[in-house]
N, C-alpha and C positions, 0 to 999 in steps of 0.2 A: 097610919103607919108610923113606926118609931123613927127616930133620927139616928144617924150614924155618921162617923167621920168622913170627910171628903178629901183626906190627904191621899197623895198618890200611892197606889198599891200595885202589886204584881197581879197578873191573872191568877185565877183559882189554881190550887195545887194540882187538881186533876188535869187542867189544861196545860199547866207548866210541864207536867210529865209527858203529856202527849206531844207538845211542841218540841220538847227536848229530844224525844225519839225521832221526830221529823227533821232534826238538825237545825232548828232555829236557835240563834244565839241568845244567851241570857241577857245580853245588853239590849237586844231588841225587845224582849219581854218587859224589861223594866221601864224603858223609855216610852214605849207605846202605851203602856198601862197608865203612865203618869198623865196622859191626856184624857183619860176616862175616869179619873177618880177611883172609887172603890168597885167599879163594875168591870168584870173580866172582859177583856177585849174579844175573847173567843166565843164564850157561851152566854155572857150577860149575867153571870152569877154575881150577886152582891156579897162582898165580904166585909167582916168587921175589922177592928183595928189590928188584930193579930193575924189576919188572913183567914180566919175561920168562917165557914158559911153562915150567913145570917138570914138571907131571904132569897128565894127564887120564885119568880112568878107571883108575888104577893099582890093581891088586888087592893086598890085604893078604896076610899069611902064610897065612891060612885059605883063600885062593882066592876070596873074595867081593869084589864091587865096592862100595866105599863110596859111599853116596849123598851128594850135596851137602847141606850143612846146611839144614834148613828153618827159616824164620823165620815165626812166627805171633804173633798178638796175645797168646796165653796164655803163651808161653815166651820172650819177648824183651822186655827192658825198653825197648829202642829202637824197638819196633814203632810206637808212637804218634808218635814223632818222624819216622819214615819216612813215615807216613801224612800228617803235617803238611806235610812237604816235597813230597809228591806233590800235595797240595791247592794248595800255593803254585804249583807248576808248572802245574797246570790253570788257576788263576786268572790266570796271567801270559800264557796263550795268547791271541793276537789273530789271528783269521782274517778277512781282508778280506771284507766283505759279509755276515758272519755274526755272530750274537750270541755274546758270550763267556760264560765259566762263571758269572760273577756277575750277568749281565744279568737284568732283571725279566721278560723274555719267558718264558712257561711252555714246558715241554717235555712232550710226550705220548709215552710208550713203549707201543706196541700189541703185545701178544703174540698173534699169529695162531696158533690151535691151543692155546689156553690150557688145554684139558681133557686134553691128552695127557701121556704119560709124560715126554717131553723137557722140557715146560714145568714140570711139578711137581718133577722130579728135578734139573734143571740151571738153567733160565732163572729161575724165581722165586727159588730160593735165591741165585743170583748177583746178581740185582737187589737182594735184601734185604741181602746183604753189602756191596754198593756203597753202598746207602742208609744202612746202619748206620755205615759208616766215613766218611760224608759225602763220598763221592767222586762224587756226583751233585749237580747244582744242587738247592737246596731246593725249588724250584718245579716239580719233576718229578712228573708224574701218570702212573699206569699203568692201561692198559685191556686187559682180556682179551677175546678174541673166539673163539668156537667154536660148533659146532652143538649142543652139549649144553645143556640147560636147567639152568644152575648159578647159584649166587649167589657173591658174594665170600667169604662165610663157608665155603661148601662147598669152594671152591678152597683156602682157607687150611687147612682140615682135611686135604686131600689132600697139601698141601705140608709140613705140620708135621714129619713124620719126617725131612725133608731140610734143614731150615732151620738147625739147630744154634744155637738161641737160648740164651744163657746167662741166669742169673737176673737179673743187673744190666742186661740188655738188653731186658727185657720191655716197658718203656714205649716204647722206640724201635721195637720190633717192632709194637706196637699202632699207632704213628704210620704205619708203613709200610703196613699194611693199610687204614688210614683214607684213604689217597690212591689206593686201588685201586678199579677199577670193572669191570663185566662186561657184555658185550653178546652176546646169543644171535643167531646168524644163519648162513645157509648160505654156501658159498664160490662159488656160481655164480649167485646172485640179486642183481641190481643194487640192488633196493629195500633189501635187508638192509645193503648197504654205505652206502647213503644214510642209513639209520638210525644206522649207526656214525659217520658223519660228523657227524650232528646231536648225538650224544652227546659227541663230542670238542669240538665248539664249545661245548656246554653246560658241560663241566667245565674246559675250558682256554681258552676264547674263540677268536676267529678269528686271533689273533696267535701262537698256539702253534706251535712247531716240532713236527714229527711224525716218529717213527721206527717203522717196521713190522718186526717180527721174525717171519719166516715159519718157524715150527716145524711144518711141514705135510708131508703126503705129496707127492712130486714130481708126482703125477698132477694136482694142483690148482694148481700154480705158475702156469700160463698164465692161468687164469680169475681167480685171486686178484689177480695183479699187474695184469691188465687192469681189474679193478673198482677197485683202489686208484687207478690212474691216472685212471679216469673219475669217481670219486666222492669220494676221500678225500685228495687232495693238500692240503698246507697252504695256507691262504687268503693269508696274508701272510708266513709264515716259510718255512723250508726243510723238505724232506722227504727222508728216507733210508729205503731198503729193504734189510733184511738177509736174505739167502737162505741158509737152513741146509740143507746137504747133501741128497742128492747132485745133481750137475749132469748128469743124463742117464744112460743105461745104456751108451752107447758114444759114439764120436766124433760120429756123425751126430746123435743126440738131444741131445748137449751143445751142438753148434753151433746146432741149432734153438732151444734154450732161450736161448742167448746172443743170437741174432738177435732173438728175441721181446722180450727185456729191453731190448736196445739201441733198439728201436723205441718203447719206452715211457719210459725214463728216461735221463738223462745218466749218464755213467760215474761222476762224482763223487757221484751219488745212490745208488749201489749198493755193497753189501758182500757178497762171497761168502765164506762161512766153512764150516768143517767141524770139529765139536767133537772129532773123532778126532785132530785135530792136538794136542790136549792130552793124549793118551794117553802112557803112560810110554815106550813104544817110540820115539815121535817125539821126546819130550823128551830122550832119550838119544842122539840122532843124533850129537852132538858127541863123546860118549864112544866110540861105536861107530867113528867115523872114526879115532880115534887107537889103537883096539884092533886094527883090521884092517890088517895089514901090507901087504896087497895094494894098498890105496888110498893108502898113505902117500907123500908126496912126499919127495924127498931132504932138504929142509930139516926136515921133521917127524922123519925118522929121526935127524938130528943132534941135535935137541932131546931125543928120547927117550934116545938114547945118552948125552947129557950128563947127563940126570937119573939114569940107571942108574949112571953112574960116580960121581956124587955120593953115591948111596945106599949104595955098597959100603963 
């Protein structure tokens, strides 16, 4: 492979435009990229001295595909600075009609299906990491809801193998679980959702904003969302519903679910996500694009030809 400058660069132009639309401050783009040299923080694209594309997914002499450098709190001195910049960006956000990051209004994050594998392996660990790094408002409260008769301590024991808590984070970890609560209830009984609503008012007051994360089987999406709409909407704040994969078995069932949700919530109140979008195959789509000659555009070929010529 050819050599290129290791001076601090901004993320690729493509990713700068995307992040700008997402509201990320330019200051954040510049400073975070400085920790990664010429590699785009977002997609791993390697850029030249003037920011032009040089190489994406280029194989080394052994035939292996080098992975973009990973930045974590343990192996980068600049990680805390990066987190600080992200916090500043969050605090600077102002959405009309909504509370901002530093507001005194409580936030309640409800994990529907708190006893399941997805919750213990993915959701609770991710919530803990966000809480640990202070990327959530300090007045955030977590409520688990499931059919199993569990306590918060039992959920904690189930999640412990996946939390990756370091020795110097034990106190913060205890604080995280101290703001967790659990409610047992079925998914098709209105009375149970009324009790959930009472618990949320008790721990977060009627002013709290509410976020419902549906880590549930698709078979109960209809009844759960109907009960949330009927019993658990925020009294004075906003409500958000996060629907976690899949969205029906085929086009017909997907359309049916979408129509059902549209009859309950506004579009801005819903998030549809699939955790498989975080899988390595999906994360490497950009690399695959530039490795596959069939889908390359003429301009892409010129860039790769230019890189190959420089590396000879």
